[in-house]
N, C-alpha and C positions, 0 to 999 in steps of 0.2 A: 286273791293273794293278800290283799290288805287285811282281811280278817285273820289270816294266819300270822301275819306280822304283829298284830295287836294281841294275839294270844300269849306271846312271850314278852320279851323286853323291848321289842320293836327296834328302833334305832338307838335306844338308850344303852350305851355301852359302859358308862361309868357306874360303879356300884355305890358311890357316895350320893347323899341327898343333895340336889342342886340348891336348896334353900339354906340349910344349916351347914352342910359339908361334913357332918359328923356321923349321922346315922346311915344305916344301909337302906338304900332306896329300893323298896319292894312293894309299895302300895300305889295303885292307880285308881282314880275315881272314874266310874263308868258314866257318870252324869255330867261331869264338868267337861268343858271344851278342851282343856289342857290334857294332853295325853302323856305327860311326863310322869315318872315314878318318883315318889317321895318316901321319906322314912316315916315311921309310925308317929313320932312326936309332931312333925310338921303336918302330917295328914290330919291328925286330930285337931291341931290348931287351925288349919285352913277350913275345917268343916264344922266349927262350933256353931255357925249360923245356918248350916245345911245338914242337920243330923240325919236326914232321910236319904241322902245320896248313897248309892251303892258302890262299895269299894271292892277291889280285887287285889289279892295278894299274888305277886309274881316271885316265886322262888326259883330262880334260874341261876344256878351257880356252876361255874366251870370247875371241873376237877382235873388235876394234872397227874 
Protein backbone atom coordinates (compact mmCIF):
# COMPACT_ATOMS: atom_id res chain seq x y z
CA UNK A 1 0.00 0.00 0.00
CA UNK A 2 2.90 2.35 0.76
CA UNK A 3 4.24 1.95 -2.78
CA UNK A 4 0.91 3.08 -4.23
CA UNK A 5 0.83 6.11 -1.96
CA UNK A 6 4.27 7.22 -3.14
CA UNK A 7 3.34 6.80 -6.81
CA UNK A 8 1.06 9.82 -6.53
CA UNK A 9 1.22 12.87 -4.31
CA UNK A 10 1.14 10.77 -1.12
CA UNK A 11 -0.09 12.82 1.80
CA UNK A 12 1.03 16.02 0.09
CA UNK A 13 -2.22 17.91 -0.55
CA UNK A 14 -0.91 21.44 -1.02
CA UNK A 15 -0.05 22.35 -4.63
CA UNK A 16 2.40 25.09 -3.60
CA UNK A 17 6.07 24.48 -2.94
CA UNK A 18 6.80 24.18 0.81
CA UNK A 19 10.12 26.05 0.42
CA UNK A 20 9.30 29.09 -1.71
CA UNK A 21 5.49 29.00 -1.64
CA UNK A 22 5.32 30.24 -5.24
CA UNK A 23 5.97 27.35 -7.61
CA UNK A 24 3.79 24.31 -8.21
CA UNK A 25 5.12 21.38 -6.17
CA UNK A 26 5.45 18.45 -8.56
CA UNK A 27 9.02 17.11 -8.23
CA UNK A 28 10.17 14.42 -5.79
CA UNK A 29 13.70 13.06 -5.40
CA UNK A 30 13.84 9.28 -5.32
CA UNK A 31 17.25 9.31 -3.63
CA UNK A 32 16.72 11.86 -0.84
CA UNK A 33 15.13 10.80 2.43
CA UNK A 34 12.65 13.68 2.20
CA UNK A 35 9.48 12.53 0.41
CA UNK A 36 8.02 16.01 -0.05
CA UNK A 37 7.26 17.54 -3.42
CA UNK A 38 8.99 20.76 -4.49
CA UNK A 39 8.79 23.15 -7.46
CA UNK A 40 11.32 22.98 -10.29
CA UNK A 41 13.36 25.95 -9.05
CA UNK A 42 13.72 24.64 -5.51
CA UNK A 43 14.46 21.12 -6.76
CA UNK A 44 17.30 22.40 -8.96
CA UNK A 45 18.64 24.56 -6.13
CA UNK A 46 18.49 21.66 -3.63
CA UNK A 47 20.30 19.31 -6.00
CA UNK A 48 23.21 21.45 -7.18
CA UNK A 49 25.53 19.28 -5.09
CA UNK A 50 23.70 16.04 -5.97
CA UNK A 51 23.28 16.17 -9.75
CA UNK A 52 23.01 12.38 -10.11
CA UNK A 53 19.92 12.01 -7.91
CA UNK A 54 16.88 10.60 -9.68
CA UNK A 55 13.87 12.92 -9.85
CA UNK A 56 10.24 12.04 -10.43
CA UNK A 57 7.60 14.41 -11.75
CA UNK A 58 4.14 14.04 -10.22
CA UNK A 59 1.45 15.61 -12.38
CA UNK A 60 -1.64 15.00 -10.27
CA UNK A 61 -4.16 17.73 -10.85
CA UNK A 62 -7.75 17.65 -9.70
CA UNK A 63 -10.29 18.61 -12.30
CA UNK A 64 -13.67 20.01 -11.36
